[in-house]
N, C-alpha and C positions, 0 to 999 in steps of 0.2 A: 954394509949393504947399500947400493946406491940408489934415490929415490927417482923414481919415473914419472914423467911429468903426463896427468893424463891429457892427452890431445883433445878426447871427446866433449871438453870445457874451454875449448883455446877459440877465442874470438880469430874471424879473417886479418893478417897480416896487416892490410890496409888498416886494419881498426883500431891496430894495436895504440899502447900510449908513443907518441914521438919522442919520448923526452928517455924513459926508462925499456920499451921495448917490452913491456909488459901483455900478456894475450889473454890470462887466466880470466875468465871473466866474472871470475868469484870478485876478482878484486879490484874490475873495471866499473863503476855508479855510472848509469846512463842518468842523467837527471832531466827533468821538465822540461830543461830548453833546450835537447836534443846533442848537448855537448857529455862529456863522459869524466869523472872524474878518477885518476887513477888512485888507486888508495896504497899502493907502492912508494908512489913518489910524491901525490899530491899533484899533478900537472892536471891541471881541465882543457881539454881539445875537441875540436869536430873532429869523427871519426872518417874513416875513409878518406884521410891525407888532405884535409880542409883546412891544417893550420891552426893556430890560436882560437878558442871558444871567445 
């Protein structure tokens, strides 16, 4: 059986991890400084295509 991604829990493409493309909101941790840390690859970035944190 193939597992299907839950699209209800996905962030917008522009807010996805720029390194690995992760979009699952449960794997993207929003930090107090308004950056996001990807739990899949460890990248810290500004959402919306703003580049590195």
